[in-house]
VMD Tcl script that builds the backbone (N, CA, C; Angstrom):
set m [mol new atoms 447]
animate dup $m
set s [atomselect $m all]
$s set {name element resname resid chain x y z} {
  {N N UNK 1 A 190.040 -36.496 43.558}
  {CA C UNK 1 A 189.701 -35.006 42.985}
  {C C UNK 1 A 190.391 -34.708 44.623}
  {N N UNK 2 A 190.738 -33.290 44.488}
  {CA C UNK 2 A 191.407 -32.517 45.564}
  {C C UNK 2 A 190.227 -31.970 46.774}
  {N N UNK 3 A 188.944 -31.824 45.906}
  {CA C UNK 3 A 187.792 -31.695 46.943}
  {C C UNK 3 A 187.520 -32.181 48.006}
  {N N UNK 4 A 187.311 -33.870 47.559}
  {CA C UNK 4 A 187.067 -34.806 48.535}
  {C C UNK 4 A 188.210 -34.837 49.433}
  {N N UNK 5 A 189.770 -34.797 49.151}
  {CA C UNK 5 A 190.578 -34.842 50.018}
  {C C UNK 5 A 190.651 -33.674 51.050}
  {N N UNK 6 A 190.253 -32.644 50.602}
  {CA C UNK 6 A 190.132 -31.464 51.396}
  {C C UNK 6 A 189.376 -31.503 52.718}
  {N N UNK 7 A 187.879 -31.685 52.102}
  {CA C UNK 7 A 187.199 -31.919 53.007}
  {C C UNK 7 A 187.049 -33.021 54.121}
  {N N UNK 8 A 187.910 -34.010 53.630}
  {CA C UNK 8 A 188.077 -34.887 54.606}
  {C C UNK 8 A 189.140 -34.604 55.700}
  {N N UNK 9 A 189.953 -33.880 54.959}
  {CA C UNK 9 A 190.919 -33.198 56.052}
  {C C UNK 9 A 190.543 -32.067 56.878}
  {N N UNK 10 A 189.619 -31.223 56.332}
  {CA C UNK 10 A 189.071 -30.412 57.208}
  {C C UNK 10 A 188.281 -31.216 58.575}
  {N N UNK 11 A 187.656 -32.240 57.951}
  {CA C UNK 11 A 186.943 -32.537 59.349}
  {C C UNK 11 A 188.000 -33.466 60.071}
  {N N UNK 12 A 188.866 -33.888 59.794}
  {CA C UNK 12 A 189.927 -34.411 60.595}
  {C C UNK 12 A 190.708 -33.040 61.532}
  {N N UNK 13 A 190.728 -32.377 60.981}
  {CA C UNK 13 A 191.539 -31.030 61.662}
  {C C UNK 13 A 190.682 -30.257 62.794}
  {N N UNK 14 A 189.094 -30.506 62.151}
  {CA C UNK 14 A 188.036 -30.004 63.186}
  {C C UNK 14 A 188.310 -31.009 64.623}
  {N N UNK 15 A 188.227 -32.181 64.341}
  {CA C UNK 15 A 187.899 -33.264 65.353}
  {C C UNK 15 A 189.216 -33.098 66.295}
  {N N UNK 16 A 190.462 -32.965 65.437}
  {CA C UNK 16 A 191.623 -33.039 66.686}
  {C C UNK 16 A 191.991 -31.432 66.772}
  {N N UNK 17 A 190.900 -30.667 66.851}
  {CA C UNK 17 A 190.838 -29.215 67.038}
  {C C UNK 17 A 192.290 -28.551 66.552}
  {N N UNK 18 A 192.895 -28.833 65.482}
  {CA C UNK 18 A 193.878 -28.310 64.772}
  {C C UNK 18 A 193.627 -26.827 64.243}
  {N N UNK 19 A 193.747 -25.818 64.705}
  {CA C UNK 19 A 193.207 -24.511 64.326}
  {C C UNK 19 A 194.255 -23.792 63.131}
  {N N UNK 20 A 195.587 -23.764 63.244}
  {CA C UNK 20 A 196.323 -23.418 62.284}
  {C C UNK 20 A 196.226 -24.459 61.121}
  {N N UNK 21 A 196.225 -25.646 60.779}
  {CA C UNK 21 A 195.973 -26.539 59.818}
  {C C UNK 21 A 194.447 -26.153 59.242}
  {N N UNK 22 A 193.519 -25.906 60.105}
  {CA C UNK 22 A 192.248 -25.922 59.342}
  {C C UNK 22 A 192.367 -24.543 58.633}
  {N N UNK 23 A 192.794 -23.561 59.004}
  {CA C UNK 23 A 192.989 -22.406 58.411}
  {C C UNK 23 A 193.346 -22.573 57.090}
  {N N UNK 24 A 194.408 -22.966 56.870}
  {CA C UNK 24 A 195.018 -23.511 55.681}
  {C C UNK 24 A 193.949 -24.180 54.779}
  {N N UNK 25 A 193.584 -25.154 55.249}
  {CA C UNK 25 A 192.692 -25.957 54.677}
  {C C UNK 25 A 191.293 -25.423 54.045}
  {N N UNK 26 A 191.055 -24.499 54.953}
  {CA C UNK 26 A 190.008 -23.642 54.299}
  {C C UNK 26 A 190.397 -22.469 53.513}
  {N N UNK 27 A 191.266 -22.269 53.371}
  {CA C UNK 27 A 191.910 -21.438 52.325}
  {C C UNK 27 A 192.103 -22.209 51.085}
  {N N UNK 28 A 192.524 -23.483 51.044}
  {CA C UNK 28 A 192.389 -24.159 49.892}
  {C C UNK 28 A 190.975 -24.547 49.377}
  {N N UNK 29 A 190.124 -24.642 50.131}
  {CA C UNK 29 A 188.961 -25.079 50.098}
  {C C UNK 29 A 188.276 -23.734 49.053}
  {N N UNK 30 A 188.629 -22.794 49.581}
  {CA C UNK 30 A 188.143 -21.131 49.313}
  {C C UNK 30 A 188.813 -21.043 47.926}
  {N N UNK 31 A 189.708 -21.483 47.479}
  {CA C UNK 31 A 190.424 -21.035 46.187}
  {C C UNK 31 A 189.791 -22.242 45.247}
  {N N UNK 32 A 189.799 -23.358 45.677}
  {CA C UNK 32 A 189.000 -24.580 44.834}
  {C C UNK 32 A 187.684 -23.817 44.200}
  {N N UNK 33 A 187.046 -23.350 45.195}
  {CA C UNK 33 A 185.473 -22.883 44.993}
  {C C UNK 33 A 185.695 -21.800 44.205}
  {N N UNK 34 A 186.567 -20.902 44.177}
  {CA C UNK 34 A 186.957 -19.481 43.151}
  {C C UNK 34 A 187.452 -20.479 41.823}
  {N N UNK 35 A 188.284 -21.297 41.904}
  {CA C UNK 35 A 188.537 -21.854 40.486}
  {C C UNK 35 A 187.210 -22.622 39.886}
  {N N UNK 36 A 186.416 -23.001 40.421}
  {CA C UNK 36 A 185.241 -23.764 39.672}
  {C C UNK 36 A 184.647 -22.663 39.238}
  {N N UNK 37 A 184.071 -21.553 40.280}
  {CA C UNK 37 A 183.515 -20.432 39.944}
  {C C UNK 37 A 183.896 -19.359 38.599}
  {N N UNK 38 A 185.185 -19.256 38.738}
  {CA C UNK 38 A 185.928 -18.444 37.400}
  {C C UNK 38 A 186.138 -19.548 36.385}
  {N N UNK 39 A 185.561 -20.562 36.065}
  {CA C UNK 39 A 185.742 -21.936 35.310}
  {C C UNK 39 A 184.517 -22.295 34.954}
  {N N UNK 40 A 183.157 -21.903 34.827}
  {CA C UNK 40 A 181.814 -22.581 34.749}
  {C C UNK 40 A 181.845 -23.500 33.690}
  {N N UNK 41 A 181.679 -24.593 33.942}
  {CA C UNK 41 A 181.165 -25.644 32.468}
  {C C UNK 41 A 182.709 -26.440 32.036}
  {N N UNK 42 A 183.698 -25.997 33.131}
  {CA C UNK 42 A 185.061 -26.660 32.615}
  {C C UNK 42 A 185.355 -27.372 33.868}
  {N N UNK 43 A 185.634 -28.633 33.480}
  {CA C UNK 43 A 186.197 -29.686 34.365}
  {C C UNK 43 A 187.552 -29.075 35.019}
  {N N UNK 44 A 187.627 -29.109 36.483}
  {CA C UNK 44 A 188.841 -28.547 36.795}
  {C C UNK 44 A 190.036 -30.001 36.979}
  {N N UNK 45 A 190.978 -29.648 36.295}
  {CA C UNK 45 A 192.036 -30.651 36.284}
  {C C UNK 45 A 192.939 -30.871 37.352}
  {N N UNK 46 A 193.741 -31.656 37.240}
  {CA C UNK 46 A 194.820 -32.250 38.317}
  {C C UNK 46 A 195.666 -31.071 38.389}
  {N N UNK 47 A 195.906 -30.634 37.051}
  {CA C UNK 47 A 197.180 -29.557 36.734}
  {C C UNK 47 A 196.527 -28.250 37.157}
  {N N UNK 48 A 195.515 -28.199 36.965}
  {CA C UNK 48 A 194.695 -26.711 37.412}
  {C C UNK 48 A 194.929 -26.503 38.906}
  {N N UNK 49 A 194.666 -27.759 39.390}
  {CA C UNK 49 A 194.445 -27.663 41.030}
  {C C UNK 49 A 195.908 -27.489 41.458}
  {N N UNK 50 A 197.297 -28.259 41.022}
  {CA C UNK 50 A 198.759 -28.264 41.370}
  {C C UNK 50 A 199.020 -26.592 41.297}
  {N N UNK 51 A 198.604 -26.084 39.871}
  {CA C UNK 51 A 198.982 -24.598 39.727}
  {C C UNK 51 A 198.425 -23.716 40.570}
  {N N UNK 52 A 197.071 -24.060 41.066}
  {CA C UNK 52 A 196.511 -23.048 42.228}
  {C C UNK 52 A 197.349 -23.135 43.582}
  {N N UNK 53 A 197.655 -24.631 43.879}
  {CA C UNK 53 A 198.581 -24.820 44.981}
  {C C UNK 53 A 199.777 -24.146 45.132}
  {N N UNK 54 A 200.392 -24.311 44.001}
  {CA C UNK 54 A 201.668 -23.559 44.046}
  {C C UNK 54 A 201.861 -22.260 44.150}
  {N N UNK 55 A 200.726 -21.394 43.521}
  {CA C UNK 55 A 200.195 -20.100 43.504}
  {C C UNK 55 A 200.133 -19.755 45.057}
  {N N UNK 56 A 199.294 -20.565 45.617}
  {CA C UNK 56 A 199.156 -20.231 47.132}
  {C C UNK 56 A 200.210 -20.416 48.212}
  {N N UNK 57 A 201.357 -21.217 47.430}
  {CA C UNK 57 A 202.340 -21.468 48.434}
  {C C UNK 57 A 203.318 -20.385 48.264}
  {N N UNK 58 A 203.366 -20.086 46.972}
  {CA C UNK 58 A 204.141 -18.697 46.683}
  {C C UNK 58 A 203.787 -17.477 47.485}
  {N N UNK 59 A 202.591 -17.011 47.538}
  {CA C UNK 59 A 201.892 -16.118 48.161}
  {C C UNK 59 A 202.375 -16.054 49.916}
  {N N UNK 60 A 202.319 -17.391 50.338}
  {CA C UNK 60 A 202.558 -17.592 51.532}
  {C C UNK 60 A 203.919 -17.095 51.762}
  {N N UNK 61 A 204.547 -17.609 51.140}
  {CA C UNK 61 A 206.063 -17.575 51.228}
  {C C UNK 61 A 206.443 -16.113 51.038}
  {N N UNK 62 A 205.705 -15.437 50.072}
  {CA C UNK 62 A 206.193 -14.101 50.045}
  {C C UNK 62 A 205.841 -13.330 50.847}
  {N N UNK 63 A 204.502 -13.602 51.621}
  {CA C UNK 63 A 203.888 -12.818 52.771}
  {C C UNK 63 A 204.835 -12.974 54.021}
  {N N UNK 64 A 205.403 -14.317 54.056}
  {CA C UNK 64 A 206.582 -14.609 55.371}
  {C C UNK 64 A 207.538 -13.666 55.156}
  {N N UNK 65 A 208.404 -13.765 54.062}
  {CA C UNK 65 A 209.513 -13.001 53.971}
  {C C UNK 65 A 208.885 -11.483 54.390}
  {N N UNK 66 A 208.149 -10.806 53.887}
  {CA C UNK 66 A 207.481 -9.609 54.391}
  {C C UNK 66 A 207.492 -9.512 55.654}
  {N N UNK 67 A 206.939 -10.381 56.528}
  {CA C UNK 67 A 207.006 -10.250 57.977}
  {C C UNK 67 A 208.095 -10.473 58.607}
  {N N UNK 68 A 208.957 -11.245 57.994}
  {CA C UNK 68 A 210.281 -11.506 58.677}
  {C C UNK 68 A 211.172 -10.189 58.683}
  {N N UNK 69 A 210.841 -9.644 57.227}
  {CA C UNK 69 A 211.752 -8.290 57.407}
  {C C UNK 69 A 211.149 -7.249 57.974}
  {N N UNK 70 A 209.948 -7.634 58.661}
  {CA C UNK 70 A 209.457 -6.403 59.512}
  {C C UNK 70 A 209.654 -6.911 61.116}
  {N N UNK 71 A 210.410 -7.994 61.138}
  {CA C UNK 71 A 210.359 -8.440 62.476}
  {C C UNK 71 A 209.157 -8.998 63.200}
  {N N UNK 72 A 208.270 -9.823 62.451}
  {CA C UNK 72 A 207.060 -9.997 62.803}
  {C C UNK 72 A 206.889 -11.512 62.904}
  {N N UNK 73 A 207.724 -12.221 63.911}
  {CA C UNK 73 A 207.896 -13.575 63.850}
  {C C UNK 73 A 206.675 -14.311 63.927}
  {N N UNK 74 A 205.637 -13.984 64.632}
  {CA C UNK 74 A 204.360 -14.842 64.859}
  {C C UNK 74 A 203.701 -14.875 63.478}
  {N N UNK 75 A 203.721 -13.716 62.693}
  {CA C UNK 75 A 202.928 -13.637 61.537}
  {C C UNK 75 A 203.718 -14.608 60.473}
  {N N UNK 76 A 205.033 -14.419 60.489}
  {CA C UNK 76 A 206.082 -15.334 59.698}
  {C C UNK 76 A 205.648 -16.686 59.748}
  {N N UNK 77 A 205.577 -17.227 60.947}
  {CA C UNK 77 A 205.584 -18.433 61.523}
  {C C UNK 77 A 204.445 -19.263 60.725}
  {N N UNK 78 A 203.364 -18.081 61.153}
  {CA C UNK 78 A 202.097 -18.745 60.777}
  {C C UNK 78 A 202.073 -18.904 59.126}
  {N N UNK 79 A 202.559 -18.055 58.504}
  {CA C UNK 79 A 202.146 -18.249 56.901}
  {C C UNK 79 A 203.155 -19.038 56.807}
  {N N UNK 80 A 204.183 -19.567 57.197}
  {CA C UNK 80 A 204.978 -20.678 56.650}
  {C C UNK 80 A 204.401 -22.020 57.320}
  {N N UNK 81 A 203.598 -22.098 58.165}
  {CA C UNK 81 A 202.950 -23.153 58.523}
  {C C UNK 81 A 202.211 -23.505 57.360}
  {N N UNK 82 A 201.199 -22.387 57.327}
  {CA C UNK 82 A 200.308 -22.560 56.338}
  {C C UNK 82 A 200.751 -23.003 54.677}
  {N N UNK 83 A 202.160 -22.769 54.414}
  {CA C UNK 83 A 202.763 -23.313 53.075}
  {C C UNK 83 A 202.873 -24.704 53.236}
  {N N UNK 84 A 203.363 -25.111 54.408}
  {CA C UNK 84 A 203.691 -26.394 54.623}
  {C C UNK 84 A 202.456 -27.145 54.376}
  {N N UNK 85 A 201.321 -27.003 55.270}
  {CA C UNK 85 A 199.918 -27.818 55.238}
  {C C UNK 85 A 199.756 -27.703 53.439}
  {N N UNK 86 A 199.673 -26.656 52.848}
  {CA C UNK 86 A 199.222 -26.726 51.476}
  {C C UNK 86 A 200.100 -27.741 50.684}
  {N N UNK 87 A 201.497 -27.534 51.220}
  {CA C UNK 87 A 202.444 -28.373 50.206}
  {C C UNK 87 A 201.983 -29.416 50.266}
  {N N UNK 88 A 201.706 -30.134 51.284}
  {CA C UNK 88 A 201.456 -31.517 51.558}
  {C C UNK 88 A 200.350 -32.106 50.747}
  {N N UNK 89 A 199.395 -31.026 49.896}
  {CA C UNK 89 A 198.420 -31.608 48.880}
  {C C UNK 89 A 199.326 -31.375 47.577}
  {N N UNK 90 A 200.377 -31.461 47.562}
  {CA C UNK 90 A 201.040 -31.360 46.038}
  {C C UNK 90 A 201.894 -32.591 45.784}
  {N N UNK 91 A 201.918 -33.256 44.616}
  {CA C UNK 91 A 202.786 -34.491 44.235}
  {C C UNK 91 A 203.958 -34.450 44.979}
  {N N UNK 92 A 204.789 -35.372 45.169}
  {CA C UNK 92 A 205.705 -35.669 45.681}
  {C C UNK 92 A 207.155 -35.088 44.744}
  {N N UNK 93 A 207.496 -33.801 45.566}
  {CA C UNK 93 A 208.871 -33.057 44.797}
  {C C UNK 93 A 209.732 -34.112 44.266}
  {N N UNK 94 A 210.599 -33.685 42.778}
  {CA C UNK 94 A 211.665 -34.589 42.660}
  {C C UNK 94 A 212.966 -33.925 43.205}
  {N N UNK 95 A 213.901 -34.554 43.255}
  {CA C UNK 95 A 215.077 -34.461 43.897}
  {C C UNK 95 A 215.830 -33.709 42.719}
  {N N UNK 96 A 217.172 -32.800 42.968}
  {CA C UNK 96 A 217.527 -31.950 42.152}
  {C C UNK 96 A 218.469 -32.652 40.973}
  {N N UNK 97 A 219.050 -33.938 41.294}
  {CA C UNK 97 A 219.593 -34.750 40.447}
  {C C UNK 97 A 218.538 -35.367 39.180}
  {N N UNK 98 A 217.090 -35.707 39.759}
  {CA C UNK 98 A 216.255 -35.860 39.172}
  {C C UNK 98 A 215.629 -34.826 38.016}
  {N N UNK 99 A 215.328 -33.812 38.568}
  {CA C UNK 99 A 215.093 -32.737 37.713}
  {C C UNK 99 A 216.342 -32.484 36.743}
  {N N UNK 100 A 217.299 -32.450 37.094}
  {CA C UNK 100 A 218.653 -32.133 36.076}
  {C C UNK 100 A 218.543 -33.035 35.067}
  {N N UNK 101 A 218.331 -34.583 35.408}
  {CA C UNK 101 A 218.142 -35.506 34.426}
  {C C UNK 101 A 216.958 -35.100 33.355}
  {N N UNK 102 A 216.069 -34.720 33.928}
  {CA C UNK 102 A 214.819 -34.743 32.768}
  {C C UNK 102 A 215.006 -33.400 31.869}
  {N N UNK 103 A 215.840 -32.338 32.848}
  {CA C UNK 103 A 216.186 -31.378 31.667}
  {C C UNK 103 A 217.170 -31.774 30.778}
  {N N UNK 104 A 218.011 -32.224 31.259}
  {CA C UNK 104 A 219.109 -32.897 30.062}
  {C C UNK 104 A 218.630 -33.436 28.912}
  {N N UNK 105 A 217.316 -34.264 28.962}
  {CA C UNK 105 A 216.752 -35.048 28.241}
  {C C UNK 105 A 216.018 -34.004 27.336}
  {N N UNK 106 A 215.401 -33.070 27.884}
  {CA C UNK 106 A 214.681 -32.253 27.174}
  {C C UNK 106 A 215.666 -31.363 26.025}
  {N N UNK 107 A 216.731 -31.157 26.534}
  {CA C UNK 107 A 217.522 -30.356 25.944}
  {C C UNK 107 A 218.179 -31.110 24.775}
  {N N UNK 108 A 218.426 -32.440 24.985}
  {CA C UNK 108 A 218.943 -33.084 23.888}
  {C C UNK 108 A 217.717 -33.412 22.878}
  {N N UNK 109 A 216.514 -33.608 23.239}
  {CA C UNK 109 A 215.452 -33.755 22.242}
  {C C UNK 109 A 215.092 -32.598 21.673}
  {N N UNK 110 A 215.329 -31.593 22.108}
  {CA C UNK 110 A 214.954 -29.962 21.535}
  {C C UNK 110 A 215.772 -29.658 20.518}
  {N N UNK 111 A 217.004 -30.195 20.877}
  {CA C UNK 111 A 218.281 -29.694 19.881}
  {C C UNK 111 A 218.679 -28.304 20.287}
  {N N UNK 112 A 218.261 -27.915 21.303}
  {CA C UNK 112 A 218.853 -26.542 21.755}
  {C C UNK 112 A 220.119 -26.616 22.602}
  {N N UNK 113 A 221.108 -25.875 21.860}
  {CA C UNK 113 A 222.556 -25.874 22.051}
  {C C UNK 113 A 223.329 -24.538 23.042}
  {N N UNK 114 A 222.358 -23.476 22.982}
  {CA C UNK 114 A 222.759 -22.436 23.863}
  {C C UNK 114 A 221.695 -21.709 24.552}
  {N N UNK 115 A 222.009 -20.981 25.548}
  {CA C UNK 115 A 221.173 -19.858 26.259}
  {C C UNK 115 A 219.942 -19.266 25.560}
  {N N UNK 116 A 220.147 -18.968 24.166}
  {CA C UNK 116 A 219.122 -18.475 23.506}
  {C C UNK 116 A 217.796 -19.075 23.467}
  {N N UNK 117 A 218.111 -20.699 23.524}
  {CA C UNK 117 A 216.844 -21.482 23.471}
  {C C UNK 117 A 216.364 -21.795 24.921}
  {N N UNK 118 A 216.503 -20.856 25.646}
  {CA C UNK 118 A 216.142 -20.992 27.490}
  {C C UNK 118 A 214.866 -21.193 27.576}
  {N N UNK 119 A 214.181 -19.898 26.345}
  {CA C UNK 119 A 212.617 -20.059 26.754}
  {C C UNK 119 A 211.770 -21.172 26.240}
  {N N UNK 120 A 212.365 -22.195 24.970}
  {CA C UNK 120 A 211.714 -23.090 24.416}
  {C C UNK 120 A 212.117 -24.208 25.510}
  {N N UNK 121 A 213.290 -24.253 25.994}
  {CA C UNK 121 A 213.524 -25.457 27.089}
  {C C UNK 121 A 212.392 -25.286 28.434}
  {N N UNK 122 A 212.482 -24.208 28.781}
  {CA C UNK 122 A 211.779 -23.821 29.981}
  {C C UNK 122 A 210.310 -24.278 29.768}
  {N N UNK 123 A 209.511 -23.814 28.809}
  {CA C UNK 123 A 208.314 -23.997 28.175}
  {C C UNK 123 A 208.059 -25.799 28.386}
  {N N UNK 124 A 209.042 -26.335 27.755}
  {CA C UNK 124 A 208.787 -27.975 27.899}
  {C C UNK 124 A 208.952 -28.480 29.389}
  {N N UNK 125 A 210.265 -27.831 29.963}
  {CA C UNK 125 A 210.714 -28.559 31.506}
  {C C UNK 125 A 209.531 -28.041 31.982}
  {N N UNK 126 A 208.853 -26.690 32.062}
  {CA C UNK 126 A 207.676 -26.393 33.049}
  {C C UNK 126 A 206.842 -27.462 33.076}
  {N N UNK 127 A 206.240 -27.878 31.744}
  {CA C UNK 127 A 204.919 -28.608 31.289}
  {C C UNK 127 A 205.206 -30.309 32.013}
  {N N UNK 128 A 206.695 -30.655 31.775}
  {CA C UNK 128 A 207.138 -31.990 32.013}
  {C C UNK 128 A 207.070 -32.147 33.843}
  {N N UNK 129 A 207.579 -30.816 34.047}
  {CA C UNK 129 A 207.789 -31.155 35.637}
  {C C UNK 129 A 206.675 -30.277 36.526}
  {N N UNK 130 A 205.477 -29.926 35.765}
  {CA C UNK 130 A 204.604 -29.393 36.754}
  {C C UNK 130 A 204.214 -30.140 37.667}
  {N N UNK 131 A 204.318 -29.339 38.927}
  {CA C UNK 131 A 203.764 -29.994 40.447}
  {C C UNK 131 A 204.872 -30.711 40.879}
  {N N UNK 132 A 205.979 -31.008 40.376}
  {CA C UNK 132 A 206.814 -32.104 40.470}
  {C C UNK 132 A 207.850 -31.423 41.324}
  {N N UNK 133 A 208.158 -29.884 40.770}
  {CA C UNK 133 A 209.513 -28.778 41.096}
  {C C UNK 133 A 208.943 -27.625 40.895}
  {N N UNK 134 A 209.816 -26.724 41.470}
  {CA C UNK 134 A 209.219 -25.351 41.675}
  {C C UNK 134 A 210.002 -24.853 40.339}
  {N N UNK 135 A 209.304 -23.762 39.566}
  {CA C UNK 135 A 209.823 -23.281 38.535}
  {C C UNK 135 A 211.195 -22.729 38.605}
  {N N UNK 136 A 211.351 -21.864 40.021}
  {CA C UNK 136 A 212.532 -21.280 40.163}
  {C C UNK 136 A 213.840 -22.232 40.182}
  {N N UNK 137 A 213.676 -23.285 40.793}
  {CA C UNK 137 A 214.896 -24.389 40.537}
  {C C UNK 137 A 214.774 -24.944 39.019}
  {N N UNK 138 A 213.730 -25.306 38.407}
  {CA C UNK 138 A 213.926 -25.667 36.962}
  {C C UNK 138 A 214.525 -24.499 36.320}
  {N N UNK 139 A 214.360 -23.192 36.281}
  {CA C UNK 139 A 215.049 -21.749 35.660}
  {C C UNK 139 A 216.450 -22.130 36.179}
  {N N UNK 140 A 217.116 -22.259 37.175}
  {CA C UNK 140 A 218.211 -22.537 37.734}
  {C C UNK 140 A 218.995 -23.363 36.987}
  {N N UNK 141 A 218.229 -24.380 36.918}
  {CA C UNK 141 A 218.718 -25.951 35.862}
  {C C UNK 141 A 218.863 -25.651 34.978}
  {N N UNK 142 A 218.187 -25.212 34.104}
  {CA C UNK 142 A 218.141 -24.955 32.820}
  {C C UNK 142 A 219.032 -24.032 32.342}
  {N N UNK 143 A 219.362 -22.803 32.999}
  {CA C UNK 143 A 220.444 -21.935 32.848}
  {C C UNK 143 A 221.670 -22.457 33.228}
  {N N UNK 144 A 222.189 -23.285 33.839}
  {CA C UNK 144 A 223.227 -23.594 34.297}
  {C C UNK 144 A 223.234 -24.734 33.203}
  {N N UNK 145 A 222.667 -25.700 33.110}
  {CA C UNK 145 A 223.079 -26.728 31.845}
  {C C UNK 145 A 223.394 -26.088 30.441}
  {N N UNK 146 A 222.300 -25.119 30.055}
  {CA C UNK 146 A 222.624 -24.302 28.907}
  {C C UNK 146 A 223.882 -23.480 28.710}
  {N N UNK 147 A 224.451 -22.876 29.815}
  {CA C UNK 147 A 225.608 -22.342 29.728}
  {C C UNK 147 A 226.736 -23.025 29.607}
  {N N UNK 148 A 226.580 -24.356 30.396}
  {CA C UNK 148 A 227.650 -25.462 30.112}
  {C C UNK 148 A 227.809 -25.893 28.694}
  {N N UNK 149 A 226.537 -25.666 27.870}
  {CA C UNK 149 A 226.663 -26.297 26.521}
  {C C UNK 149 A 227.615 -25.444 25.552}
}
mol reanalyze $m
mol bondsrecalc $m
mol representation Tube
mol addrep $m
């Protein structure tokens, strides 16, 4: 589980005095504790952890863009650094070619032939590619492939 991995990473960051990394790791641990508190009696699944990590990365990137637009370079760099640390705990991301192949297969199996079925394909693709690809990339590929059909 992610909790043990995070605890070990926190120990290592403390030993090596990596303050920036430690901040991001503590944020992950905090979110894990909140996830457990908000779901009492429910076992936290890997899928739930992945969604949590993706949400955290998205928040960091959005904050970083805000800082960048305000010319606050130091805060921008800090947010992007934290996003990188958090991303290290996600499963390996698929290449665009691999994503496209999975989506082509989903389109073929679902029988969707035009853009009107994008919602159905997105639902199946998001589930199949959870944690392995960003939803933004999935949506772009689905839209492009359905427009070709």
